[in-house]
GUVEX-508355 format. One line per 5 residues: their letters; for each residue x, y, z of C-alpha. Coordinates in steps of 0.001 Angstrom, whole numbers. Layout:
BEGIN
A	X:Y:Z ~ ...
//
This chain:
BEGIN
MTLTA	32001:7446:-25144 ~ 35769:7955:-24891 ~ 38536:6084:-26615 ~ 40215:4763:-23493 ~ 42579:2556:-25486
ATSPP	43740:5521:-27519 ~ 44418:7810:-24575 ~ 45851:5130:-22290 ~ 46972:1977:-24147 ~ 45955:-1044:-22064
DAHTR	49290:-2862:-22184 ~ 51586:154:-22004 ~ 53413:-1141:-18943 ~ 54323:-4368:-20744 ~ 55383:-2817:-24058
TAVDP	58997:-3796:-23732 ~ 61490:-5794:-25761 ~ 60513:-8750:-23588 ~ 56885:-8613:-24753 ~ 56636:-6998:-28198
AAVVR	53328:-8852:-28698 ~ 51748:-6296:-26368 ~ 51821:-3795:-29247 ~ 49566:-6058:-31318 ~ 47164:-6466:-28411
EWNAV	46984:-2792:-27572 ~ 46375:-1783:-31189 ~ 43635:-4344:-31383 ~ 42099:-2545:-28393 ~ 42568:833:-30098
ATDTI	40943:-536:-33246 ~ 38017:-1995:-31331 ~ 37338:1233:-29447 ~ 37680:3302:-32616 ~ 35269:1090:-34540
KTSLG	32795:882:-31671 ~ 32768:4634:-31122 ~ 32409:5375:-34822 ~ 29579:2929:-35478 ~ 27739:3324:-32198
PRPSG	25012:781:-31359 ~ 24627:-220:-35023 ~ 22960:-3674:-35189 ~ 25049:-4876:-38116 ~ 28081:-7011:-38830
QAAIW	29998:-3994:-40098 ~ 32380:-3927:-37111 ~ 33861:-7269:-38162 ~ 34824:-5834:-41555 ~ 37088:-3155:-40113
EGFVS	38612:-5526:-37545 ~ 39471:-7864:-40402 ~ 41080:-5131:-42504 ~ 43273:-3941:-39631 ~ 44213:-7441:-38503
VAVYN	45479:-8649:-41876 ~ 47586:-5507:-42287 ~ 49132:-6008:-38841 ~ 49677:-9683:-39657 ~ 51619:-8817:-42821
AVVGI	53610:-6127:-41006 ~ 54704:-8576:-38311 ~ 55082:-11810:-40274 ~ 56926:-10058:-43086 ~ 59690:-9373:-40571
EGGYV	59427:-12263:-38135 ~ 58710:-14948:-40756 ~ 57144:-18295:-39944 ~ 53874:-17816:-41837 ~ 52708:-17104:-45382
LYKWH	51929:-13450:-46017 ~ 48390:-12371:-46893 ~ 48258:-11577:-50632 ~ 51716:-9999:-50550 ~ 55279:-11053:-51319
ERGPA	57345:-8177:-49926 ~ 59375:-9267:-46928 ~ 60719:-6702:-44490 ~ 64280:-6217:-43238 ~ 65203:-9066:-40905
KASSA	66407:-6710:-38167 ~ 63498:-4265:-38397 ~ 61242:-3779:-35372 ~ 58115:-5842:-35915 ~ 56485:-4018:-33000
AAAAT	57005:-664:-34751 ~ 55703:-2200:-37972 ~ 52571:-3498:-36233 ~ 51759:-164:-34604 ~ 52344:1696:-37863
AAHDM	50201:-654:-39938 ~ 47310:-484:-37470 ~ 47565:3292:-37141 ~ 47622:3864:-40894 ~ 44701:1513:-41534
LLTYF	42537:3152:-38893 ~ 43498:6646:-39983 ~ 42524:5811:-43573 ~ 39082:4482:-42677 ~ 38367:6606:-39582
PAFKE	40010:9991:-40267 ~ 37814:11751:-37704 ~ 39856:10003:-34987 ~ 43215:11334:-36194 ~ 44172:13152:-32976
RLDTA	43520:10149:-30759 ~ 45119:7699:-33163 ~ 48204:9880:-33519 ~ 48516:10128:-29738 ~ 48318:6366:-29324
YADSL	50832:5892:-32125 ~ 53291:8340:-30573 ~ 52988:6455:-27270 ~ 53674:3136:-28998 ~ 56785:4386:-30751
AALPA	58061:6166:-27640 ~ 58037:2846:-25778 ~ 60348:1282:-28384 ~ 64089:1943:-28686 ~ 64739:4736:-31183
GHTRD	67053:4133:-34080 ~ 67431:2440:-37440 ~ 65636:-739:-36350 ~ 62521:1162:-35328 ~ 62659:3338:-38437
QGVAY	62842:269:-40671 ~ 59834:-1198:-38864 ~ 57860:2016:-39358 ~ 58643:2074:-43067 ~ 57666:-1570:-43538
GKRAA	54478:-1133:-41511 ~ 53472:1719:-43805 ~ 53960:-495:-46840 ~ 51957:-3297:-45218 ~ 49006:-983:-44597
ARVIE	49248:537:-48064 ~ 49117:-2953:-49591 ~ 45859:-3872:-47830 ~ 44331:-472:-48610 ~ 45214:-1034:-52274
LREGD	43702:-4531:-52203 ~ 40429:-3156:-50827 ~ 39935:-471:-53476 ~ 36620:-855:-55277 ~ 35504:-3682:-52987
GRFAD	31864:-2605:-52824 ~ 31876:-817:-49495 ~ 28796:1378:-49019 ~ 27413:498:-52460 ~ 23702:1061:-53032
VPFTA	22310:-2479:-52839 ~ 18497:-2415:-52741 ~ 16274:-5000:-51129 ~ 13459:-5245:-53622 ~ 11267:-8115:-52403
APAPG	7656:-7041:-51955 ~ 5957:-7836:-48621 ~ 4323:-11272:-48683 ~ 4031:-14242:-46322 ~ 7529:-15302:-45358
VWRPT	9203:-12176:-46756 ~ 11123:-9742:-44547 ~ 9752:-6312:-43845 ~ 10739:-3620:-41277 ~ 9930:-4644:-37717
PPAFQ	8618:-2766:-34685 ~ 9195:-604:-32817 ~ 11482:1462:-35072 ~ 10556:-88:-38467 ~ 14052:547:-39809
PFIDT	14953:-448:-43383 ~ 17331:-3348:-44101 ~ 20635:-2080:-42738 ~ 24004:-2253:-44535 ~ 22813:-4301:-47492
WLARL	26189:-3626:-49149 ~ 27726:-6240:-46844 ~ 26036:-8884:-48990 ~ 28044:-7789:-52040 ~ 31326:-6847:-50377
RPLLL	34382:-8539:-51859 ~ 35511:-10988:-49160 ~ 38960:-10929:-47606 ~ 39573:-14628:-48165 ~ 36705:-16281:-50033
ASPQQ	36362:-16166:-53807 ~ 32882:-14582:-53629 ~ 30100:-13747:-51150 ~ 28121:-16727:-52495 ~ 30881:-19323:-52020
FRPGG	29297:-20812:-48908 ~ 25716:-19659:-49404 ~ 23517:-22284:-47692 ~ 20403:-23828:-49158 ~ 17104:-22152:-48484
PPALS	15048:-22110:-45280 ~ 12175:-24535:-44598 ~ 9004:-23925:-46576 ~ 6251:-22064:-44709 ~ 4074:-25146:-45056
SAAYA	6642:-27503:-43484 ~ 6660:-29106:-40053 ~ 10174:-27744:-39474 ~ 8946:-24182:-39961 ~ 6038:-24736:-37569
EDVQE	8415:-26158:-34945 ~ 10634:-23081:-35209 ~ 7655:-20758:-34763 ~ 6299:-22690:-31797 ~ 9660:-22696:-30020
LKTMG	10016:-18963:-30552 ~ 6497:-18236:-29288 ~ 7247:-20058:-26056 ~ 10949:-19480:-25447 ~ 11599:-16137:-27139
VKTGS	8662:-14119:-25851 ~ 9390:-11070:-23730 ~ 7103:-11948:-20808 ~ 5563:-15196:-19634 ~ 8128:-17350:-21417
GRSAQ	9236:-20903:-20721 ~ 12818:-19736:-20184 ~ 14739:-20373:-16997 ~ 16644:-17498:-15394 ~ 19870:-18960:-16793
QTETA	18418:-19103:-20294 ~ 17300:-15486:-20095 ~ 20790:-14516:-18910 ~ 22297:-16369:-21882 ~ 20059:-14468:-24299
LFFSG	21085:-11163:-22734 ~ 24770:-12171:-22527 ~ 24999:-12469:-26316 ~ 22717:-9548:-27147 ~ 25442:-6918:-27413
NLVEQ	28535:-6356:-29539 ~ 29761:-9865:-30360 ~ 32788:-8580:-32275 ~ 33968:-6619:-29237 ~ 33412:-9638:-26982
VQIAV	35622:-11700:-29281 ~ 38444:-9136:-29338 ~ 38602:-8894:-25557 ~ 38548:-12674:-25179 ~ 41286:-13232:-27768
RDHAV	43508:-10549:-26227 ~ 43159:-12230:-22853 ~ 43906:-15645:-24366 ~ 47055:-14321:-26035 ~ 48307:-12825:-22756
RHRLG	47633:-15895:-20640 ~ 49253:-18221:-23169 ~ 52218:-15863:-23669 ~ 51928:-15891:-27432 ~ 54761:-14209:-29295
IAETA	54222:-11284:-31619 ~ 53927:-13392:-34783 ~ 51589:-15902:-33128 ~ 49457:-13089:-31693 ~ 49210:-11310:-35048
RLFAA	48319:-14581:-36760 ~ 45619:-15405:-34213 ~ 43916:-12037:-34647 ~ 44207:-12191:-38439 ~ 42716:-15682:-38653
VNAAA	39867:-14886:-36262 ~ 38986:-11486:-37688 ~ 39408:-12283:-41385 ~ 37217:-15365:-40926 ~ 34673:-13220:-39069
TDAVV	34742:-10654:-41889 ~ 33896:-13270:-44487 ~ 31328:-14835:-42165 ~ 29502:-11494:-42097 ~ 29610:-11280:-45887
TAWDA	28308:-14856:-46120 ~ 25489:-14160:-43653 ~ 24439:-10919:-45352 ~ 24515:-12599:-48747 ~ 22016:-15171:-47455
KLHYG	19912:-12486:-45782 ~ 19662:-10496:-48999 ~ 19158:-13557:-51195 ~ 16457:-15305:-49141 ~ 14971:-12255:-47379
TWRPI	12972:-14183:-44774 ~ 10774:-12517:-42211 ~ 11753:-12204:-38576 ~ 10068:-14095:-35722 ~ 8035:-11067:-34611
TAIRL	6499:-10835:-38100 ~ 6097:-14591:-38507 ~ 4251:-14949:-35205 ~ 2056:-11872:-35523 ~ 1081:-12827:-39086
ADTDG	969:-16591:-38658 ~ -2594:-16624:-39931 ~ -1214:-15726:-43391 ~ 1498:-18392:-43687 ~ -786:-21199:-44866
NPATT	525:-23584:-42203 ~ -2278:-25124:-40076 ~ 202:-25871:-37284 ~ 881:-22178:-36584 ~ -1418:-19667:-34910
ADPAW	-1120:-15899:-34897 ~ -457:-13782:-31815 ~ -763:-10123:-32914 ~ 577:-8858:-29582 ~ 3673:-11107:-29379
EPLLL	6943:-9367:-28486 ~ 10463:-10824:-28341 ~ 12780:-10526:-25351 ~ 15272:-8525:-27410 ~ 14798:-5792:-29973
TPPHP	14800:-7267:-33471 ~ 17742:-6072:-35610 ~ 16793:-4492:-38970 ~ 17715:-7298:-41362 ~ 16243:-10697:-42306
DYVAG	16187:-13848:-40195 ~ 17961:-16357:-42412 ~ 20811:-16753:-41660 ~ 21750:-15457:-38226 ~ 24754:-13157:-38259
HTTVA	25639:-13821:-34622 ~ 25899:-17573:-35042 ~ 27683:-17351:-38390 ~ 30352:-15074:-36926 ~ 30679:-16948:-33632
AAVAR	31124:-20255:-35454 ~ 33730:-18755:-37782 ~ 35620:-17453:-34761 ~ 35386:-20810:-32997 ~ 36617:-22718:-36054
ALTGV	39429:-20232:-36659 ~ 40556:-20655:-33071 ~ 40553:-24448:-33227 ~ 42395:-24297:-36540 ~ 45141:-21996:-35302
LRTSH	45441:-23555:-31852 ~ 45162:-27108:-33223 ~ 42848:-28088:-30403 ~ 39131:-27942:-29675 ~ 39995:-26483:-26248
IDLYV	39745:-22787:-27042 ~ 40180:-21531:-23441 ~ 38277:-18248:-23741 ~ 36979:-15888:-21082 ~ 34195:-13997:-22862
PSEVT	32787:-10850:-21219 ~ 29383:-9255:-21736 ~ 28871:-5536:-21363 ~ 25116:-6160:-21233 ~ 25105:-8500:-18229
GTTRF	28366:-7357:-16650 ~ 29494:-10974:-16379 ~ 32220:-13146:-17903 ~ 31826:-16726:-19089 ~ 34536:-19320:-19592
YGSAD	34377:-21410:-22743 ~ 36669:-24385:-22759 ~ 35350:-25802:-26009 ~ 34206:-24395:-29321 ~ 31132:-26633:-29150
DLNRD	29974:-24929:-25961 ~ 30406:-21464:-27433 ~ 28440:-22359:-30553 ~ 25666:-23980:-28517 ~ 25181:-20941:-26306
VVDAR	25135:-18446:-29192 ~ 22630:-20589:-31130 ~ 20374:-20890:-28079 ~ 20776:-17230:-27147 ~ 19330:-15925:-30385
VWGGV	16312:-18232:-30103 ~ 15738:-17380:-26453 ~ 16066:-13698:-27333 ~ 13197:-14130:-29793 ~ 15108:-12664:-32728
HSRTA	16068:-15741:-34792 ~ 14595:-19107:-35626 ~ 16640:-22117:-34578 ~ 17028:-23069:-38219 ~ 18537:-19676:-39059
DVVGC	20904:-20057:-36111 ~ 22054:-23600:-36861 ~ 22447:-23060:-40604 ~ 24391:-19873:-39909 ~ 26625:-21774:-37520
RAGTR	27316:-24404:-40166 ~ 28116:-21740:-42755 ~ 30486:-19892:-40425 ~ 32305:-23131:-39637 ~ 32771:-23855:-43334
VAAWA	33983:-20342:-44059 ~ 36684:-20522:-41398 ~ 37729:-24084:-42239 ~ 38272:-23093:-45868 ~ 40039:-19882:-44833
LDHYF	42523:-21705:-42599 ~ 43251:-24197:-45381 ~ 44213:-21347:-47713 ~ 45605:-18526:-45559 ~ 47796:-17834:-42526
QPVAK	49595:-21154:-42949 ~ 53019:-21903:-41406 ~ 55937:-21737:-43798 ~ 57667:-25084:-44344 ~ 61126:-25543:-42812
DGTRP	62759:-25158:-46209 ~ 61024:-21771:-46586 ~ 58537:-22930:-49198 ~ 54815:-22337:-49128 ~ 52994:-25399:-47743
SLPTR	50683:-27351:-50003 ~ 46981:-27446:-49179 ~ 46020:-30178:-46703 ~ 44937:-33456:-48197 ~ 41577:-35014:-47385
AARQD	43339:-37542:-45130 ~ 45184:-34771:-43306 ~ 41910:-32952:-42694 ~ 40364:-36114:-41288 ~ 43263:-36469:-38870
SVADP	43000:-32869:-37683 ~ 40789:-31370:-34982 ~ 37124:-31995:-35775 ~ 34944:-29070:-36783 ~ 32969:-27650:-33851
ECGDD	29336:-28664:-33609 ~ 26391:-26292:-33876 ~ 24352:-26778:-30738 ~ 22163:-29867:-30959 ~ 22642:-29995:-34728
TD	23491:-33219:-36485 ~ 24723:-32417:-39972
//
């Protein structure tokens, strides 16, 4: 796989003084390609972590010069006449180089191209210097945050408890995500949901029955459209989000500060959604559908029956069912978008590398519904895990947007947190499929 964004920045022809926001978009593309190439087809939420780190650094680099919004955990403003485009490129480059040093040559080439497209001189130099400080601040904030820590999953195999799944029988991947210090939240447990349904419950039996019928690889009750939906959301969700948000920013002609804020809100919320999901996965450690269905004769529920040969449509990722990472992240993205845009009409064109198609999502509700359904129809998550994950992701992003990335008041002061009445008057939280909270 080649880093196309690094060798040929996607918005190079529009990187002019008229559209400085193009620098933010193209470095988001460079970041996405760098992360994707480094991680490969890793079935984990790790990609969202790096997108979040880069996005908040770029946000500080831009907003510290342009103003208009509260900085992320920083108080150092940049020179008013500095180039925010140079600052954005520098912050993104330095963040990626710190965490992905193997890509130095490609990152340096992309960075040289970005600076070459900007007018040389004191303004650009000031932007470069401030961008370096913005990146250094985020790197400092992330020291000792728990990345790659040895976090064991110690639960012994038993009915309802996760264990490696076929065909690869991989161990629980990236358990450290469950203990990572969040970007925005106070702790990984802040929005930990309550536990899943008991194995003996009717709700559990309903989940298993739906999965047996709708998530099975062959002979399912799915329509062709439902199968396409499962496949559409079976790939790299984080990459799908980046492409869709870049396109949204272009079509709506967002300025550089608005573009940087949109990416920071979306990706920081997604980062903490991953941490929240992995915290629940590690804490509850529930078995996946393929295990639940094949071993249904051990669950003690008379309403379930075992099918030892059952296979899901999609390969099961190597981590527990409850809660679903896909739906937690998608819901956090949807809620971040509605919070920043101040409308439930998110206007996203989401592509899928798996199906080679693009879907339009006018509302956050529709996006959440499809991602919830997709993971059930793919046979990899129970509906409960999907819906509860969606709720958690929504809450993560709603809290995040109340506390970060807020507009600065006209008098230059930091805005107070919204009151309960103000929240009630704002855009309603997106729904989670057919869920009624």
